[in-house]
C-alpha positions as semicolon CSV with decimal commas, in nm:
position;residue;x (nm);y (nm);z (nm)
1;M;4,295;1,344;2,877
2;E;4,290;1,717;2,816
3;R;4,013;1,861;2,600
4;T;4,108;2,096;2,322
5;Q;3,928;2,417;2,239
6;S;3,777;2,257;1,926
7;D;3,639;1,970;2,139
8;E;3,472;2,219;2,371
9;A;3,323;2,415;2,080
10;A;3,171;2,097;1,940
11;V;2,983;2,025;2,262
12;D;2,913;2,379;2,384
13;F;2,540;2,408;2,451
14;S;2,583;2,696;2,694
15;I;2,358;2,997;2,731
16;E;2,650;3,212;2,615
17;K;2,656;3,031;2,280
18;Y;2,285;2,989;2,214
19;G;2,139;3,260;2,433
20;A;1,883;3,236;2,705
21;K;1,525;3,151;2,625
22;T;1,350;3,482;2,566
23;A;0,993;3,590;2,505
24;D;1,089;3,670;2,143
25;K;1,225;3,318;2,089
26;E;0,917;3,161;2,248
27;E;0,688;3,376;2,032
28;C;0,885;3,282;1,720
29;E;0,867;2,910;1,810
30;E;0,492;2,934;1,874
31;Q;0,439;3,122;1,548
32;L;0,644;2,862;1,361
33;L;0,434;2,584;1,513
34;A;0,125;2,767;1,388
35;E;0,275;2,782;1,038
36;Y;0,362;2,412;1,053
37;A;0,001;2,344;1,154
38;T;-0,116;2,547;0,852
39;L;0,111;2,353;0,616
40;L;0,006;2,021;0,769
41;G;-0,359;2,122;0,742
42;F;-0,311;2,206;0,373
43;Y;-0,136;1,873;0,315
44;L;-0,399;1,666;0,495
45;T;-0,688;1,850;0,329
46;S;-0,531;1,795;-0,014
47;V;-0,473;1,425;0,056
48;A;-0,829;1,383;0,185
49;M;-0,979;1,556;-0,119
50;L;-0,767;1,362;-0,369
51;T;-0,836;1,033;-0,190
52;S;-1,208;1,108;-0,197
53;I;-1,198;1,183;-0,569
54;A;-0,992;0,870;-0,636
55;A;-1,234;0,656;-0,433
56;E;-1,534;0,810;-0,607
57;Q;-1,378;0,727;-0,944
58;N;-1,280;0,378;-0,822
59;R;-0,910;0,452;-0,882
60;L;-0,770;0,348;-0,544
61;P;-0,546;0,044;-0,592
62;R;-0,590;-0,266;-0,381
63;K;-0,210;-0,278;-0,357
64;F;0,100;-0,133;-0,520
65;S;0,322;-0,360;-0,724
66;Q;0,677;-0,402;-0,600
67;L;0,801;-0,235;-0,918
68;D;0,579;0,069;-0,856
69;L;0,699;0,090;-0,495
70;A;1,062;0,081;-0,607
71;L;0,989;0,338;-0,878
72;L;0,807;0,565;-0,632
73;G;1,075;0,527;-0,365
74;I;1,368;0,614;-0,589
75;A;1,177;0,888;-0,772
76;T;1,066;1,038;-0,438
77;H;1,425;1,044;-0,316
78;K;1,548;1,223;-0,628
79;L;1,255;1,464;-0,655
80;S;1,286;1,567;-0,290
81;R;1,659;1,635;-0,337
82;I;1,595;1,833;-0,656
83;V;1,329;2,044;-0,485
84;A;1,525;2,098;-0,161
85;K;1,891;2,105;-0,259
86;D;1,948;2,147;-0,635
87;R;2,138;2,462;-0,734
88;I;1,919;2,523;-1,042
89;T;1,586;2,495;-0,857
90;G;1,714;2,752;-0,608
91;I;1,516;3,014;-0,801
92;L;1,196;2,842;-0,685
93;R;1,312;2,838;-0,322
94;A;1,454;3,194;-0,326
95;P;1,146;3,370;-0,179
96;F;1,160;3,137;0,121
97;V;1,530;3,068;0,188
98;S;1,869;3,238;0,199
99;Y;2,178;3,086;0,040
100;I;2,450;2,976;0,283
101;R;2,707;2,787;0,072
102;S;2,764;2,523;-0,192
103;A;2,716;2,169;-0,067
104;G;2,900;2,003;-0,358
105;A;2,773;1,797;-0,652
106;G;2,532;2,069;-0,770
107;E;2,365;2,106;-0,431
108;V;2,340;2,405;-0,199
109;E;2,288;2,465;0,169
110;E;2,021;2,721;0,254
111;E;1,832;2,844;0,558
112;P;1,473;2,962;0,592
113;R;1,410;3,335;0,579
114;G;1,136;3,568;0,694
115;R;0,861;3,507;0,944
116;G;0,530;3,328;0,950
117;I;0,426;3,111;0,660
118;Q;0,725;3,227;0,454
119;R;0,960;3,080;0,714
120;G;0,748;2,766;0,752
121;I;0,763;2,703;0,377
122;G;1,136;2,777;0,389
123;H;1,183;2,504;0,649
124;L;0,980;2,261;0,438
125;I;1,139;2,321;0,099
126;S;1,499;2,334;0,219
127;C;1,483;1,988;0,379
128;P;1,477;1,681;0,150
129;Y;1,351;1,464;0,438
130;C;1,063;1,706;0,495
131;M;0,983;1,725;0,123
132;A;0,984;1,346;0,073
133;P;0,627;1,284;0,201
134;W;0,497;1,566;-0,017
135;C;0,682;1,433;-0,322
136;A;0,573;1,074;-0,253
137;T;0,213;1,191;-0,221
138;A;0,229;1,384;-0,549
139;L;0,383;1,090;-0,733
140;S;0,137;0,841;-0,579
141;F;-0,164;1,047;-0,679
142;G;-0,001;1,093;-1,017
143;L;-0,002;0,714;-1,052
144;L;-0,375;0,713;-0,975
145;F;-0,483;0,993;-1,207
146;A;-0,217;0,996;-1,482
147;P;-0,022;0,669;-1,457
148;R;0,154;0,682;-1,795
149;V;0,283;1,036;-1,749
150;T;0,380;0,969;-1,387
151;R;0,570;0,650;-1,472
152;F;0,749;0,835;-1,752
153;F;0,844;1,123;-1,520
154;A;0,940;0,884;-1,237
155;G;1,149;0,685;-1,485
156;I;1,343;1,001;-1,567
157;L;1,403;1,065;-1,197
158;V;1,520;0,706;-1,143
159;S;1,755;0,734;-1,442
160;V;1,903;1,055;-1,302
161;T;1,947;0,888;-0,962
162;V;2,136;0,597;-1,119
163;S;2,344;0,845;-1,319
164;D;2,429;1,038;-1,001
165;F;2,555;0,720;-0,834
166;L;2,762;0,631;-1,141
167;H;2,913;0,983;-1,152
168;R;3,012;0,958;-0,786
169;A;3,154;0,608;-0,833
170;H;3,354;0,728;-1,134
171;A;3,489;1,026;-0,940
172;R;3,593;0,798;-0,651
173;M;3,769;0,560;-0,890
174;K;3,962;0,850;-1,043
175;Q;4,077;0,959;-0,695
176;E;4,224;0,617;-0,616
């Protein structure tokens, strides 16, 4: 079977396409790893401090209820998408990312900009999968320190998630 030009472009990992490994690329990768280490250090330090405070105040739960886990899971999903992909929250990401194109349904595709910590933050906040642990952590500690407010806020996020699914289902039904 003969390969078409589009087939070749889809699997082209050649040096001509991506360029040879250079000292500049290696330096950039090393610098980015340093920025990731900084972000991870900030995250772990924050979690350790908040866990220590929660333990000191005897707020750490023995277990999460299944309802709280479902609430946290769905709210984390929606919050991470709002932070990383929502068109309106783009103003918050703007110092760290550059707009590429619309991704449909009120979402955008962006890429990190700059160098150093700016670029590291850009990688973090433009990726919903990367943001999810941060969002889950914030919501979980919210449940420990301000449970009523957190459940209210998480309930809003869950409602929006359900609404999103219903909007997409309605749009699909109209297409058929």
